[in-house]
Rosetta silent file (secondary structure, phi, psi, omega in degrees, C-alpha in Angstrom):
SEQUENCE: MSDSSILLTIADGCYRLVRNRPERLNAFTSAMHREVAEVVGQVENDPRARVLVISGAGRAFCAGQDLGERDVTAHSLDLG
SCORE:     score description
SCORE:     0.000 S_00000001
   1 L     0.000   89.589 -179.999   10.604   -2.059   -1.665 S_00000001
   2 L   -74.408  154.913 -177.250   11.465   -5.235    0.141 S_00000001
   3 L    53.080   39.125 -174.831    9.527   -6.157    3.290 S_00000001
   4 L  -112.504  154.085  175.587    6.890   -3.746    2.104 S_00000001
   5 L   -94.216    9.447  170.462    3.120   -3.818    2.210 S_00000001
   6 E  -128.962  153.421  174.902    3.055   -2.351   -1.267 S_00000001
   7 E  -115.093  138.427 -178.538    4.374   -3.665   -4.561 S_00000001
   8 E  -129.859  128.693  172.425    5.685   -1.266   -7.188 S_00000001
   9 E  -126.088  149.522 -179.917    6.385   -1.907  -10.857 S_00000001
  10 E  -134.696  126.411  177.439    7.491    0.622  -13.461 S_00000001
  11 E  -152.661  126.659  175.724    7.322    0.085  -17.219 S_00000001
  12 L    51.519   44.790  178.327    7.176    2.568  -20.086 S_00000001
  13 L    77.452    4.236 -179.817    6.262    5.519  -17.878 S_00000001
  14 E  -107.155  115.527  174.713    3.508    3.541  -16.132 S_00000001
  15 E   -93.879  134.635  175.994    3.855    3.139  -12.382 S_00000001
  16 E  -126.030  116.238  179.464    1.713    0.455  -10.790 S_00000001
  17 E  -107.515  123.969  179.854    1.328    0.449   -7.020 S_00000001
  18 E  -116.780  120.924  172.279   -0.448   -2.542   -5.480 S_00000001
  19 E   -69.721  126.439 -170.342   -1.498   -2.506   -1.828 S_00000001
  20 L  -120.258   61.151  172.933   -0.397   -5.955   -0.712 S_00000001
  21 L  -133.448   59.182 -174.551   -2.241   -6.857    2.490 S_00000001
  22 H   -61.040  -27.710  179.490   -5.060   -8.996    1.099 S_00000001
  23 H   -68.878  -18.907  178.311   -5.531  -10.799    4.437 S_00000001
  24 H  -116.131   21.938 -179.000   -6.498   -7.390    5.965 S_00000001
  25 L    54.232   34.017  176.371   -8.398   -6.184    2.872 S_00000001
  26 L    59.229   30.761  177.326   -5.446   -3.858    2.145 S_00000001
  27 L   -61.660  139.440 -178.091   -6.202   -1.673    5.173 S_00000001
  28 E   -69.386  139.603  169.602   -3.715    1.181    5.526 S_00000001
  29 L  -116.065  170.227  177.144   -0.965    1.105    8.127 S_00000001
  30 H   -59.538  -40.868  178.871    1.374    3.927    9.091 S_00000001
  31 H   -62.547  -41.224  178.561    4.107    2.255    7.051 S_00000001
  32 H   -63.001  -40.837  177.914    1.837    2.087    4.002 S_00000001
  33 H   -56.547  -47.068  179.996    1.066    5.812    4.313 S_00000001
  34 H   -64.072  -44.111 -177.809    4.810    6.579    4.236 S_00000001
  35 H   -64.607  -41.904  179.360    5.472    4.168    1.357 S_00000001
  36 H   -65.637  -41.064  178.070    2.653    5.539   -0.792 S_00000001
  37 H   -61.395  -39.697  177.360    3.860    9.107   -0.136 S_00000001
  38 H   -62.209  -43.777  179.911    7.365    8.074   -1.248 S_00000001
  39 H   -65.255  -43.705  178.570    6.019    6.580   -4.471 S_00000001
  40 H   -59.394  -43.105  176.252    3.903    9.639   -5.212 S_00000001
  41 H   -61.263  -41.006  177.953    6.982   11.807   -4.725 S_00000001
  42 H   -61.949  -44.435 -179.977    8.966    9.531   -7.025 S_00000001
  43 H   -64.681  -44.052 -179.667    6.290    9.777   -9.726 S_00000001
  44 H   -60.645  -32.032 -177.144    6.053   13.570   -9.403 S_00000001
  45 L   -95.754    4.153  179.570    9.821   13.876   -9.885 S_00000001
  46 L  -101.869  107.945 -178.433   10.092   11.452  -12.805 S_00000001
  47 L   -65.325  -16.740  178.233    9.737   13.325  -16.114 S_00000001
  48 L   -86.312  -11.702 -177.025    9.104   10.002  -17.895 S_00000001
  49 L   -67.938  133.183  177.950    6.132    9.144  -15.663 S_00000001
  50 L  -114.389  -30.246 -175.766    2.814    9.203  -17.489 S_00000001
  51 E  -156.698  149.639  171.948    0.440    7.484  -15.072 S_00000001
  52 E  -122.867  117.209  178.564    0.202    6.025  -11.572 S_00000001
  53 E  -103.960  126.003  179.414   -2.243    3.126  -11.226 S_00000001
  54 E  -115.140  128.377  178.939   -3.168    2.164   -7.652 S_00000001
  55 E  -140.444  178.360  179.352   -4.873   -1.145   -6.925 S_00000001
  56 E  -125.572  142.452  176.666   -5.268   -3.675   -4.144 S_00000001
  57 L   -73.762  146.314  177.222   -4.260   -7.328   -4.006 S_00000001
  58 L    80.876 -146.891 -170.639   -7.049   -9.836   -3.488 S_00000001
  59 L   -92.586   -1.734 -177.112  -10.726   -9.000   -3.261 S_00000001
  60 L  -132.197  143.313  174.086  -10.591   -5.457   -1.874 S_00000001
  61 L   -71.164  -55.369  178.147   -9.090   -2.177   -3.012 S_00000001
  62 L  -168.871  129.179  179.935   -8.746   -0.810    0.533 S_00000001
  63 L   -86.400    1.196 -178.727  -10.794   -1.241    3.698 S_00000001
  64 L   104.250 -155.730 -179.618   -9.546    2.098    5.091 S_00000001
  65 E   -74.243  138.588  174.468   -7.246    2.626    8.061 S_00000001
  66 L   -74.496  101.573 -174.872   -6.143   -0.474    9.994 S_00000001
  67 L   -70.276  -16.217  177.388   -7.741    0.399   13.319 S_00000001
  68 L   -68.268  -20.550 -179.761   -5.779   -2.329   15.066 S_00000001
  69 L  -108.494   -6.321 -174.665   -2.639   -0.212   14.812 S_00000001
  70 L   -71.360  133.977  175.569   -4.174    3.218   15.299 S_00000001
  71 L   -97.231   96.879 -174.566   -3.143    5.233   18.353 S_00000001
  72 H   -69.608  -22.751  179.679   -6.359    7.031   19.206 S_00000001
  73 H   -68.535  -29.785 -179.314   -4.777    9.064   22.006 S_00000001
  74 H   -70.735  -19.434 -175.943   -2.554   10.902   19.540 S_00000001
  75 H  -116.511   14.234 -177.696   -5.621   12.159   17.666 S_00000001
  76 L   -72.281  150.357  179.697   -7.981   12.890   20.525 S_00000001
  77 L   -97.571  142.361  173.590   -9.778   16.213   20.671 S_00000001
  78 L   -90.129  102.540 -177.497   -9.771   18.521   23.667 S_00000001
  79 L   -95.928    7.589 -176.504  -13.440   19.304   24.053 S_00000001
  80 L   -66.280    0.000    0.000  -12.947   21.012   27.447 S_00000001
């Protein structure tokens, strides 16, 4: 996955997914959500897959959603 915010390696049935945004404490972006879903689908459909290890580059596993990219209007509630 070039130009990706995740790194993926596969060896002997072991998938390793690394969130690769250490400067943002690996906070999720919309692109990361799609990429992780693709990898999970790939693992589910690979009969040789034995394990999926998810980690984060740098000092944090994941700080949560990157709020700098979040569109809050798309998720607003109608409390009327």
